[in-house]
OpenMM code with the backbone's topology and positions (N, CA, C; nanometers):
from openmm import Vec3, app, unit

residues = "MET THR HIS HIS SER ILE ASP ILE ALA SER ARG VAL SER PRO SER LEU SER THR LEU LEU ASN SER ARG VAL LEU ASN PRO ASP CYS THR GLN PRO VAL THR LEU ILE SER VAL ARG ARG PHE LEU THR ASP LEU LEU PRO LYS ASP PHE ASN GLU ALA GLU ARG MET HIS HIS PHE ASP ILE SER GLU SER LEU ILE ASP GLU LEU ASP ALA LEU ILE GLU GLU PHE ASP GLY SER ALA LEU ALA VAL ASP PHE VAL LYS ALA SER ALA SER GLU PRO LEU SER ARG ALA ILE GLU ALA VAL VAL ASN ASP GLU ASN ARG GLU ASN PRO PRO THR LEU ALA GLY ILE ARG ASP ALA LEU LEU ALA GLY LEU GLY ALA ARG LEU VAL GLY ASP GLY VAL MET GLU ASP ASP GLU ASP ASP SER LEU LEU ALA GLU ILE ASP ALA LEU ILE GLU GLN PHE GLY ALA ASP SER LEU ALA GLU GLU LEU ILE ARG TYR GLU".split()
positions = [
    Vec3(0.0840, -0.1176, 0.0000),
    Vec3(0.0000, 0.0000, 0.0000),
    Vec3(0.0885, 0.1239, 0.0000),
    Vec3(0.0476, 0.2218, -0.0738),
    Vec3(0.1226, 0.3454, -0.0838),
    Vec3(0.0689, 0.4464, 0.0157),
    Vec3(0.1579, 0.5073, 0.0942),
    Vec3(0.1174, 0.6159, 0.1815),
    Vec3(0.1399, 0.7456, 0.1071),
    Vec3(0.0420, 0.8347, 0.1133),
    Vec3(0.0515, 0.9620, 0.0449),
    Vec3(0.1034, 1.0667, 0.1417),
    Vec3(0.1539, 1.1753, 0.0887),
    Vec3(0.2127, 1.2785, 0.1733),
    Vec3(0.1060, 1.3555, 0.2505),
    Vec3(0.1495, 1.4272, 0.3528),
    Vec3(0.0598, 1.5085, 0.4336),
    Vec3(-0.0116, 1.6120, 0.3470),
    Vec3(0.0522, 1.6574, 0.2395),
    Vec3(-0.0054, 1.7600, 0.1535),
    Vec3(-0.1404, 1.7196, 0.0949),
    Vec3(-0.1616, 1.5926, 0.0722),
    Vec3(-0.2885, 1.5452, 0.0153),
    Vec3(-0.4035, 1.5797, 0.1088),
    Vec3(-0.3815, 1.5673, 0.2380),
    Vec3(-0.4869, 1.5953, 0.3352),
    Vec3(-0.5303, 1.7407, 0.3321),
    Vec3(-0.4437, 1.8297, 0.2870),
    Vec3(-0.4796, 1.9712, 0.2832),
    Vec3(-0.5868, 1.9992, 0.1773),
    Vec3(-0.6111, 1.9067, 0.0879),
    Vec3(-0.7127, 1.9226, -0.0167),
    Vec3(-0.8481, 1.8664, 0.0243),
    Vec3(-0.8565, 1.8093, 0.1435),
    Vec3(-0.9787, 1.7452, 0.1907),
    Vec3(-1.0557, 1.8435, 0.2786),
    Vec3(-1.1875, 1.8494, 0.2603),
    Vec3(-1.2697, 1.9406, 0.3405),
    Vec3(-1.2649, 1.8992, 0.4873),
    Vec3(-1.2859, 1.9952, 0.5780),
    Vec3(-1.2885, 1.9608, 0.7207),
    Vec3(-1.3932, 1.8544, 0.7536),
    Vec3(-1.5094, 1.8601, 0.6895),
    Vec3(-1.6147, 1.7605, 0.7166),
    Vec3(-1.5705, 1.6204, 0.6763),
    Vec3(-1.5111, 1.6086, 0.5582),
    Vec3(-1.4661, 1.4769, 0.5137),
    Vec3(-1.3494, 1.4293, 0.5999),
    Vec3(-1.2599, 1.5176, 0.6354),
    Vec3(-1.1473, 1.4802, 0.7209),
    Vec3(-1.1972, 1.4249, 0.8537),
    Vec3(-1.2988, 1.4897, 0.9104),
    Vec3(-1.3566, 1.4430, 1.0372),
    Vec3(-1.4187, 1.3047, 1.0207),
    Vec3(-1.4928, 1.2857, 0.9106),
    Vec3(-1.5542, 1.1553, 0.8847),
    Vec3(-1.4469, 1.0475, 0.8672),
    Vec3(-1.3463, 1.0755, 0.7866),
    Vec3(-1.2391, 0.9783, 0.7636),
    Vec3(-1.1703, 0.9434, 0.8950),
    Vec3(-1.1421, 1.0455, 0.9748),
    Vec3(-1.0746, 1.0219, 1.1022),
    Vec3(-1.1605, 0.9367, 1.1957),
    Vec3(-1.2915, 0.9622, 1.1982),
    Vec3(-1.3783, 0.8829, 1.2860),
    Vec3(-1.3801, 0.7362, 1.2439),
    Vec3(-1.3730, 0.7104, 1.1134),
    Vec3(-1.3686, 0.5717, 1.0657),
    Vec3(-1.2336, 0.5072, 1.0972),
    Vec3(-1.1260, 0.5833, 1.0777),
    Vec3(-0.9916, 0.5316, 1.1044),
    Vec3(-0.9767, 0.4965, 1.2524),
    Vec3(-1.0318, 0.5799, 1.3400),
    Vec3(-1.0168, 0.5597, 1.4847),
    Vec3(-1.1214, 0.4647, 1.5435),
    Vec3(-1.2160, 0.4188, 1.4620),
    Vec3(-1.3211, 0.3298, 1.5106),
    Vec3(-1.2614, 0.1940, 1.5455),
    Vec3(-1.2699, 0.1543, 1.6730),
    Vec3(-1.2102, 0.0258, 1.7128),
    Vec3(-1.2795, -0.0958, 1.6505),
    Vec3(-1.4010, -0.0779, 1.5978),
    Vec3(-1.4716, -0.1897, 1.5348),
    Vec3(-1.4227, -0.2184, 1.3935),
    Vec3(-1.3458, -0.1263, 1.3351),
    Vec3(-1.2913, -0.1476, 1.2007),
    Vec3(-1.1644, -0.2317, 1.2131),
    Vec3(-1.1741, -0.3565, 1.1710),
    Vec3(-1.0601, -0.4471, 1.1866),
    Vec3(-0.9641, -0.4420, 1.0683),
    Vec3(-1.0131, -0.4046, 0.9520),
    Vec3(-0.9299, -0.3934, 0.8324),
    Vec3(-0.8803, -0.2499, 0.8195),
    Vec3(-0.7712, -0.2293, 0.7466),
    Vec3(-0.7317, -0.0906, 0.7188),
    Vec3(-0.8463, -0.0181, 0.6475),
    Vec3(-0.8749, 0.1027, 0.6907),
    Vec3(-0.9866, 0.1787, 0.6363),
    Vec3(-0.9427, 0.2440, 0.5057),
    Vec3(-1.0157, 0.2131, 0.3980),
    Vec3(-0.9848, 0.2671, 0.2655),
    Vec3(-1.0911, 0.3698, 0.2271),
    Vec3(-1.0630, 0.4449, 0.1218),
    Vec3(-1.1607, 0.5427, 0.0737),
    Vec3(-1.2913, 0.4756, 0.0334),
    Vec3(-1.2818, 0.3615, -0.0323),
    Vec3(-1.4034, 0.2941, -0.0784),
    Vec3(-1.4854, 0.2414, 0.0396),
    Vec3(-1.4197, 0.1959, 0.1458),
    Vec3(-1.4947, 0.1469, 0.2628),
    Vec3(-1.5649, 0.2627, 0.3336),
    Vec3(-1.5050, 0.3804, 0.3343),
    Vec3(-1.5707, 0.4972, 0.3931),
    Vec3(-1.6892, 0.5390, 0.3073),
    Vec3(-1.6738, 0.5291, 0.1757),
    Vec3(-1.7851, 0.5630, 0.0865),
    Vec3(-1.9020, 0.4681, 0.1100),
    Vec3(-1.8733, 0.3384, 0.1229),
    Vec3(-1.9794, 0.2401, 0.1499),
    Vec3(-2.0488, 0.2721, 0.2824),
    Vec3(-1.9694, 0.3042, 0.3848),
    Vec3(-2.0244, 0.3392, 0.5156),
    Vec3(-2.1198, 0.4591, 0.5024),
    Vec3(-2.0777, 0.5601, 0.4301),
    Vec3(-2.1568, 0.6813, 0.4151),
    Vec3(-2.2854, 0.6547, 0.3371),
    Vec3(-2.2772, 0.5814, 0.2288),
    Vec3(-2.3984, 0.5534, 0.1495),
    Vec3(-2.4947, 0.4641, 0.2269),
    Vec3(-2.4426, 0.3792, 0.3149),
    Vec3(-2.5305, 0.2955, 0.3974),
    Vec3(-2.6092, 0.3783, 0.4989),
    Vec3(-2.5617, 0.4974, 0.5310),
    Vec3(-2.6325, 0.5843, 0.6253),
    Vec3(-2.7542, 0.6512, 0.5620),
    Vec3(-2.7513, 0.6644, 0.4291),
    Vec3(-2.8618, 0.7313, 0.3599),
    Vec3(-2.9790, 0.6351, 0.3435),
    Vec3(-3.1011, 0.6810, 0.3687),
    Vec3(-3.2180, 0.5941, 0.3512),
    Vec3(-3.2282, 0.5442, 0.2068),
    Vec3(-3.2626, 0.4180, 0.1926),
    Vec3(-3.2701, 0.3556, 0.0598),
    Vec3(-3.3941, 0.3991, -0.0181),
    Vec3(-3.5016, 0.4409, 0.0527),
    Vec3(-3.6271, 0.4678, -0.0156),
    Vec3(-3.6417, 0.6108, -0.0662),
    Vec3(-3.5409, 0.6941, -0.0484),
    Vec3(-3.5481, 0.8297, -0.1023),
    Vec3(-3.4967, 0.8286, -0.2456),
    Vec3(-3.5660, 0.9034, -0.3325),
    Vec3(-3.5137, 0.9134, -0.4678),
    Vec3(-3.3992, 1.0149, -0.4675),
    Vec3(-3.3300, 1.0254, -0.5777),
    Vec3(-3.2091, 1.1080, -0.5845),
    Vec3(-3.2364, 1.2547, -0.5496),
    Vec3(-3.3458, 1.3107, -0.5988),
    Vec3(-3.3770, 1.4520, -0.5718),
    Vec3(-3.4038, 1.4741, -0.4236),
    Vec3(-3.4812, 1.3850, -0.3636),
    Vec3(-3.5091, 1.3969, -0.2203),
    Vec3(-3.3805, 1.3783, -0.1389),
    Vec3(-3.3000, 1.2859, -0.1812),
    Vec3(-3.1752, 1.2584, -0.1111),
    Vec3(-3.0868, 1.3832, -0.1115),
    Vec3(-3.0790, 1.4488, -0.2258),
    Vec3(-2.9948, 1.5684, -0.2352),
    Vec3(-3.0531, 1.6825, -0.1518),
    Vec3(-3.1853, 1.6895, -0.1440),
    Vec3(-3.2484, 1.7963, -0.0668),
    Vec3(-3.2275, 1.7747, 0.0833),
    Vec3(-3.2465, 1.6538, 0.1293),
    Vec3(-3.2417, 1.6251, 0.2729),
    Vec3(-3.1020, 1.5911, 0.3232),
    Vec3(-3.0190, 1.5428, 0.2359),
    Vec3(-2.8880, 1.4954, 0.2806),
    Vec3(-2.7765, 1.5593, 0.1999),
    Vec3(-2.7866, 1.6906, 0.1815),
    Vec3(-2.6875, 1.7573, 0.0977),
    Vec3(-2.5463, 1.7444, 0.1548),
    Vec3(-2.5315, 1.7399, 0.2866),
    Vec3(-2.3982, 1.7245, 0.3444),
    Vec3(-2.3418, 1.5873, 0.3076),
    Vec3(-2.4234, 1.4834, 0.3246),
    Vec3(-2.3769, 1.3490, 0.2894),
    Vec3(-2.3466, 1.3390, 0.1407),
    Vec3(-2.4329, 1.3990, 0.0589),
    Vec3(-2.4110, 1.3948, -0.0858),
    Vec3(-2.2811, 1.4644, -0.1242),
    Vec3(-2.2540, 1.5815, -0.0640),
    Vec3(-2.1312, 1.6521, -0.0985),
    Vec3(-2.0095, 1.5723, -0.0520),
    Vec3(-2.0220, 1.5020, 0.0607),
    Vec3(-1.9124, 1.4163, 0.1064),
    Vec3(-1.8916, 1.2994, 0.0102),
    Vec3(-2.0006, 1.2433, -0.0382),
    Vec3(-1.9893, 1.1335, -0.1352),
    Vec3(-1.9232, 1.1839, -0.2633),
    Vec3(-1.9641, 1.3021, -0.3095),
    Vec3(-1.9021, 1.3596, -0.4297),
    Vec3(-1.7523, 1.3815, -0.4078),
    Vec3(-1.7175, 1.4332, -0.2914),
    Vec3(-1.5764, 1.4575, -0.2611),
    Vec3(-1.4991, 1.3251, -0.2536),
    Vec3(-1.5598, 1.2249, -0.1909),
    Vec3(-1.4975, 1.0925, -0.1856),
    Vec3(-1.4801, 1.0342, -0.3253),
    Vec3(-1.5830, 1.0482, -0.4086),
    Vec3(-1.5749, 0.9963, -0.5456),
    Vec3(-1.4577, 1.0590, -0.6210),
    Vec3(-1.4372, 1.1889, -0.6021),
    Vec3(-1.3263, 1.2575, -0.6698),
    Vec3(-1.1916, 1.2028, -0.6199),
    Vec3(-1.1818, 1.1789, -0.4904),
    Vec3(-1.0571, 1.1228, -0.4359),
    Vec3(-1.0350, 0.9798, -0.4855),
    Vec3(-1.1427, 0.9013, -0.4896),
    Vec3(-1.1328, 0.7629, -0.5371),
    Vec3(-1.0899, 0.7611, -0.6838),
    Vec3(-1.1457, 0.8524, -0.7620),
    Vec3(-1.1086, 0.8593, -0.9031),
    Vec3(-0.9600, 0.8939, -0.9190),
    Vec3(-0.9129, 0.9857, -0.8366),
    Vec3(-0.7740, 1.0303, -0.8487),
    Vec3(-0.6740, 0.9338, -0.7849),
    Vec3(-0.7093, 0.8755, -0.6696),
    Vec3(-0.6112, 0.7978, -0.5933),
    Vec3(-0.6439, 0.6495, -0.5822),
    Vec3(-0.7609, 0.6061, -0.6271),
    Vec3(-0.8051, 0.4673, -0.6205),
    Vec3(-0.8797, 0.4431, -0.4887),
    Vec3(-0.9758, 0.3562, -0.4939),
    Vec3(-1.0581, 0.3250, -0.3774),
    Vec3(-0.9828, 0.2542, -0.2670),
    Vec3(-0.8711, 0.1912, -0.3021),
    Vec3(-0.7950, 0.1176, -0.2007),
    Vec3(-0.6968, 0.2064, -0.1235),
    Vec3(-0.6931, 0.3368, -0.1558),
    Vec3(-0.6053, 0.4289, -0.0829),
    Vec3(-0.6492, 0.4341, 0.0630),
    Vec3(-0.5525, 0.4382, 0.1523),
    Vec3(-0.5826, 0.4397, 0.2954),
    Vec3(-0.6444, 0.5733, 0.3362),
    Vec3(-0.7548, 0.5657, 0.4077),
    Vec3(-0.8261, 0.6862, 0.4512),
    Vec3(-0.7393, 0.7735, 0.5413),
    Vec3(-0.6552, 0.7130, 0.6216),
    Vec3(-0.5715, 0.7886, 0.7154),
    Vec3(-0.4833, 0.8902, 0.6436),
    Vec3(-0.4465, 0.8603, 0.5199),
    Vec3(-0.3610, 0.9518, 0.4444),
    Vec3(-0.4330, 1.0798, 0.4038),
    Vec3(-0.5645, 1.0810, 0.4165),
    Vec3(-0.6435, 1.1965, 0.3740),
    Vec3(-0.7018, 1.2729, 0.4932),
    Vec3(-0.6644, 1.2322, 0.6124),
    Vec3(-0.7104, 1.2997, 0.7335),
    Vec3(-0.6166, 1.4164, 0.7616),
    Vec3(-0.6754, 1.5333, 0.7799),
    Vec3(-0.5940, 1.6496, 0.8148),
    Vec3(-0.5351, 1.6254, 0.9532),
    Vec3(-0.4065, 1.6361, 0.9593),
    Vec3(-0.3385, 1.6109, 1.0851),
    Vec3(-0.3376, 1.7366, 1.1698),
    Vec3(-0.3844, 1.7214, 1.2901),
    Vec3(-0.3724, 1.8297, 1.3854),
    Vec3(-0.3837, 1.7720, 1.5249),
    Vec3(-0.3202, 1.8403, 1.6154),
    Vec3(-0.3259, 1.8002, 1.7547),
    Vec3(-0.4543, 1.8538, 1.8162),
    Vec3(-0.5015, 1.7881, 1.9193),
    Vec3(-0.6155, 1.8398, 1.9938),
    Vec3(-0.5740, 1.9718, 2.0587),
    Vec3(-0.6720, 2.0440, 2.1080),
    Vec3(-0.6397, 2.1709, 2.1738),
    Vec3(-0.5469, 2.1510, 2.2941),
    Vec3(-0.5720, 2.0519, 2.3817),
    Vec3(-0.4777, 2.0313, 2.4935),
    Vec3(-0.3369, 1.9942, 2.4464),
    Vec3(-0.3267, 1.9073, 2.3455),
    Vec3(-0.1941, 1.8707, 2.2962),
    Vec3(-0.1285, 1.9909, 2.2282),
    Vec3(-0.2068, 2.0733, 2.1611),
    Vec3(-0.1526, 2.1951, 2.0999),
    Vec3(-0.0916, 2.2859, 2.2067),
    Vec3(-0.1592, 2.2970, 2.3211),
    Vec3(-0.1041, 2.3786, 2.4308),
    Vec3(0.0254, 2.3187, 2.4837),
    Vec3(0.0314, 2.1847, 2.4911),
    Vec3(0.1545, 2.1191, 2.5363),
    Vec3(0.2677, 2.1424, 2.4361),
    Vec3(0.2374, 2.1305, 2.3083),
    Vec3(0.3389, 2.1543, 2.2043),
    Vec3(0.3883, 2.2986, 2.2140),
    Vec3(0.2952, 2.3931, 2.2287),
    Vec3(0.3340, 2.5335, 2.2406),
    Vec3(0.4260, 2.5574, 2.3596),
    Vec3(0.3983, 2.4894, 2.4706),
    Vec3(0.4828, 2.5052, 2.5891),
    Vec3(0.6256, 2.4619, 2.5590),
    Vec3(0.6416, 2.3537, 2.4840),
    Vec3(0.7754, 2.3052, 2.4491),
    Vec3(0.8393, 2.3972, 2.3449),
    Vec3(0.7613, 2.4398, 2.2462),
    Vec3(0.8123, 2.5309, 2.1430),
    Vec3(0.8639, 2.6598, 2.2069),
    Vec3(0.7912, 2.7108, 2.3069),
    Vec3(0.8265, 2.8378, 2.3704),
    Vec3(0.9315, 2.8241, 2.4805),
    Vec3(0.9795, 2.7040, 2.5045),
    Vec3(1.0838, 2.6820, 2.6054),
    Vec3(1.2127, 2.7495, 2.5596),
    Vec3(1.2579, 2.8480, 2.6355),
    Vec3(1.3766, 2.9260, 2.5984),
    Vec3(1.5047, 2.8430, 2.5995),
    Vec3(1.5046, 2.7311, 2.6700),
    Vec3(1.6245, 2.6477, 2.6785),
    Vec3(1.6394, 2.5519, 2.5611),
    Vec3(1.5375, 2.5458, 2.4753),
    Vec3(1.5384, 2.4533, 2.3614),
    Vec3(1.6106, 2.5169, 2.2439),
    Vec3(1.7003, 2.4394, 2.1834),
    Vec3(1.7772, 2.4913, 2.0696),
    Vec3(1.7115, 2.4590, 1.9362),
    Vec3(1.6499, 2.3419, 1.9239),
    Vec3(1.5913, 2.2979, 1.7979),
    Vec3(1.4400, 2.2882, 1.8108),
    Vec3(1.3668, 2.3046, 1.6997),
    Vec3(1.2210, 2.2861, 1.7053),
    Vec3(1.1884, 2.1440, 1.7511),
    Vec3(1.0889, 2.1282, 1.8369),
    Vec3(1.0568, 1.9954, 1.8894),
    Vec3(0.9917, 1.9034, 1.7863),
    Vec3(1.0315, 1.7788, 1.7917),
    Vec3(0.9706, 1.6752, 1.7093),
    Vec3(0.8594, 1.6095, 1.7906),
    Vec3(0.7829, 1.5232, 1.7269),
    Vec3(0.6799, 1.4490, 1.7996),
    Vec3(0.7430, 1.3655, 1.9112),
    Vec3(0.8604, 1.3070, 1.8834),
    Vec3(0.9299, 1.2286, 1.9868),
    Vec3(0.9697, 1.3180, 2.1036),
    Vec3(1.0106, 1.4398, 2.0748),
    Vec3(1.0470, 1.5336, 2.1804),
    Vec3(0.9281, 1.5701, 2.2679),
    Vec3(0.8121, 1.5858, 2.2061),
    Vec3(0.6908, 1.6143, 2.2825),
    Vec3(0.6549, 1.4944, 2.3686),
    Vec3(0.6696, 1.3749, 2.3136),
    Vec3(0.6406, 1.2528, 2.3901),
    Vec3(0.7328, 1.2453, 2.5119),
    Vec3(0.8614, 1.2729, 2.4909),
    Vec3(0.9564, 1.2716, 2.6017),
    Vec3(0.9174, 1.3734, 2.7087),
    Vec3(0.8764, 1.4930, 2.6661),
    Vec3(0.8352, 1.5966, 2.7616),
    Vec3(0.7112, 1.5533, 2.8398),
    Vec3(0.6185, 1.4861, 2.7724),
    Vec3(0.4993, 1.4365, 2.8415),
    Vec3(0.5371, 1.3304, 2.9437),
    Vec3(0.6268, 1.2401, 2.9068),
    Vec3(0.6722, 1.1366, 3.0000),
    Vec3(0.7455, 1.1976, 3.1196),
    Vec3(0.8065, 1.3143, 3.0992),
    Vec3(0.8801, 1.3825, 3.2062),
    Vec3(0.7884, 1.4719, 3.2912),
    Vec3(0.6570, 1.4678, 3.2653),
    Vec3(0.5639, 1.5399, 3.3509),
    Vec3(0.5092, 1.6708, 3.2964),
    Vec3(0.5251, 1.6961, 3.1676),
    Vec3(0.4763, 1.8207, 3.1095),
    Vec3(0.3262, 1.8395, 3.1327),
    Vec3(0.2469, 1.7361, 3.1110),
    Vec3(0.1017, 1.7473, 3.1290),
    Vec3(0.0660, 1.7895, 3.2708),
    Vec3(0.1265, 1.7253, 3.3697),
    Vec3(0.0990, 1.7595, 3.5096),
    Vec3(0.1431, 1.9026, 3.5398),
    Vec3(0.2554, 1.9438, 3.4845),
    Vec3(0.3027, 2.0811, 3.5066),
    Vec3(0.2040, 2.1820, 3.4492),
    Vec3(0.1527, 2.1541, 3.3275),
    Vec3(0.0565, 2.2447, 3.2648),
    Vec3(-0.0744, 2.2496, 3.3424),
    Vec3(-0.1151, 2.1364, 3.3998),
    Vec3(-0.2341, 2.1348, 3.4856),
    Vec3(-0.2070, 2.2207, 3.6091),
    Vec3(-0.0894, 2.2024, 3.6685),
    Vec3(-0.0516, 2.2802, 3.7867),
    Vec3(-0.0434, 2.4291, 3.7586),
    Vec3(-0.0022, 2.4655, 3.6379),
    Vec3(0.0086, 2.6067, 3.5984),
    Vec3(-0.1259, 2.6656, 3.5565),
    Vec3(-0.2305, 2.5812, 3.5489),
    Vec3(-0.3625, 2.6293, 3.5083),
    Vec3(-0.3803, 2.6428, 3.3582),
    Vec3(-0.2842, 2.5913, 3.2814),
    Vec3(-0.2915, 2.5987, 3.1355),
    Vec3(-0.3855, 2.4914, 3.0814),
    Vec3(-0.4019, 2.3855, 3.1587),
    Vec3(-0.4794, 2.2698, 3.1151),
    Vec3(-0.5661, 2.2229, 3.2319),
    Vec3(-0.6833, 2.1705, 3.2007),
    Vec3(-0.7709, 2.1127, 3.3032),
    Vec3(-0.7164, 1.9779, 3.3474),
    Vec3(-0.7561, 1.9363, 3.4661),
    Vec3(-0.7106, 1.8096, 3.5238),
    Vec3(-0.7245, 1.6910, 3.4292),
    Vec3(-0.8426, 1.6778, 3.3669),
    Vec3(-0.8692, 1.5610, 3.2838),
    Vec3(-0.8122, 1.5724, 3.1427),
    Vec3(-0.7646, 1.6917, 3.1035),
    Vec3(-0.7172, 1.7093, 2.9666),
    Vec3(-0.5845, 1.6403, 2.9394),
    Vec3(-0.5040, 1.6177, 3.0416),
    Vec3(-0.3739, 1.5556, 3.0172),
    Vec3(-0.3805, 1.4035, 3.0138),
    Vec3(-0.4975, 1.3465, 3.0428),
    Vec3(-0.5120, 1.2008, 3.0482),
    Vec3(-0.4838, 1.1311, 2.9159),
    Vec3(-0.5208, 1.1931, 2.8049),
    Vec3(-0.5102, 1.1259, 2.6753),
    Vec3(-0.3951, 1.1777, 2.5895),
    Vec3(-0.3131, 1.2663, 2.6432),
    Vec3(-0.2070, 1.3271, 2.5613),
    Vec3(-0.1057, 1.2243, 2.5114),
    Vec3(-0.0672, 1.1317, 2.5962),
    Vec3(0.0323, 1.0330, 2.5561),
    Vec3(-0.0214, 0.9424, 2.4448),
    Vec3(-0.1457, 0.8990, 2.4574),
    Vec3(-0.2059, 0.8157, 2.3518),
    Vec3(-0.2167, 0.8939, 2.2217),
    Vec3(-0.2512, 1.0222, 2.2321),
    Vec3(-0.2639, 1.1050, 2.1120),
    Vec3(-0.1289, 1.1248, 2.0442),
    Vec3(-0.0248, 1.1549, 2.1221),
    Vec3(0.1074, 1.1766, 2.0615),
    Vec3(0.1592, 1.0463, 2.0012),
    Vec3(0.1309, 0.9336, 2.0657),
    Vec3(0.1723, 0.8036, 2.0097),
    Vec3(0.1046, 0.7772, 1.8755),
    Vec3(-0.0238, 0.8135, 1.8651),
    Vec3(-0.0957, 0.7947, 1.7387),
    Vec3(-0.0367, 0.8847, 1.6297),
    Vec3(-0.0009, 1.0069, 1.6654),
    Vec3(0.0599, 1.0973, 1.5675),
    Vec3(0.1980, 1.0469, 1.5253),
    Vec3(0.2739, 0.9932, 1.6193),
    Vec3(0.4055, 0.9364, 1.5866),
    Vec3(0.3892, 0.8184, 1.4917),
    Vec3(0.2905, 0.7348, 1.5198),
    Vec3(0.2661, 0.6190, 1.4326),
    Vec3(0.2279, 0.6642, 1.2919),
    Vec3(0.1521, 0.7723, 1.2836),
    Vec3(0.1049, 0.8198, 1.1539),
    Vec3(0.2135, 0.8943, 1.0770),
    Vec3(0.2926, 0.9787, 1.1442),
    Vec3(0.3840, 1.0676, 1.0736),
    Vec3(0.5319, 1.0457, 1.1027),
    Vec3(0.5622, 0.9660, 1.2030),
    Vec3(0.7014, 0.9411, 1.2375),
    Vec3(0.7479, 1.0289, 1.3530),
    Vec3(0.8392, 0.9751, 1.4309),
    Vec3(0.8879, 1.0414, 1.5521),
    Vec3(0.9611, 1.1717, 1.5227),
    Vec3(1.0205, 1.1829, 1.4048),
    Vec3(1.1007, 1.3006, 1.3720),
    Vec3(1.0219, 1.4138, 1.3070),
    Vec3(0.8907, 1.3976, 1.2910),
    Vec3(0.8087, 1.5045, 1.2335),
    Vec3(0.8036, 1.6226, 1.3294),
    Vec3(0.8020, 1.7425, 1.2724),
    Vec3(0.7966, 1.8623, 1.3558),
    Vec3(0.6596, 1.8757, 1.4215),
    Vec3(0.6605, 1.8852, 1.5524),
    Vec3(0.5361, 1.8929, 1.6297),
    Vec3(0.4604, 2.0220, 1.6015),
    Vec3(0.5319, 2.1298, 1.5798),
    Vec3(0.4707, 2.2611, 1.5616),
    Vec3(0.3743, 2.2637, 1.4424),
    Vec3(0.3991, 2.1810, 1.3422),
    Vec3(0.3139, 2.1777, 1.2232),
    Vec3(0.1756, 2.1204, 1.2531),
    Vec3(0.1583, 2.0575, 1.3687),
    Vec3(0.0317, 1.9943, 1.4023),
    Vec3(-0.0501, 2.0754, 1.5012),
    Vec3(-0.0023, 2.1918, 1.5412),
    Vec3(-0.0765, 2.2748, 1.6352),
    Vec3(-0.2051, 2.3211, 1.5694),
    Vec3(-0.3124, 2.3117, 1.6466),
    Vec3(-0.4445, 2.3536, 1.5983),
    Vec3(-0.4948, 2.4649, 1.6904),
    Vec3(-0.5348, 2.5721, 1.6294),
    Vec3(-0.5899, 2.6831, 1.7055),
    Vec3(-0.7408, 2.6834, 1.6879),
    Vec3(-0.8143, 2.6876, 1.7990),
    Vec3(-0.9608, 2.6864, 1.7912),
    Vec3(-1.0164, 2.8172, 1.8392),
] * unit.nanometer
topology = app.Topology()
chain = topology.addChain("A")
for resn in residues:
    res = topology.addResidue(resn, chain)
    for name in ("N", "CA", "C"):
        topology.addAtom(name, app.Element.getBySymbol(name[0]), res)
């Protein structure tokens, strides 16, 4: 299977990226999630008894997602991995943790995902909770999230590129 570059995800709408990500992260999906499997999932959500005009009127969001998926399938093939089309970004709590490391005056080089993971293991999340930058429960999932990003993009990827501002 071919993995596509991060740049491909920048061409995907936020709605489709969210849908793709939800399918990729679904623990019930045992096979690698492909574009065609996401398309099947989406079309299965639409009622079978609506004609095309009614479907477009009532389910325009789903229809536009199907159209967008069809364009990606045409260009990249239905067997392309859905994860490659998910816009990569850190959650808001992880973005705050990344910013804390980026803004560390003692750091010489921009932090990688591995560097953020190391900082989390060294207590960064607890420190940010103590400083009031993060809520108590927000640091619970940071390590799992950074591990997933490392698995997707590699330990040496620049963490700053994944910061999401809401």
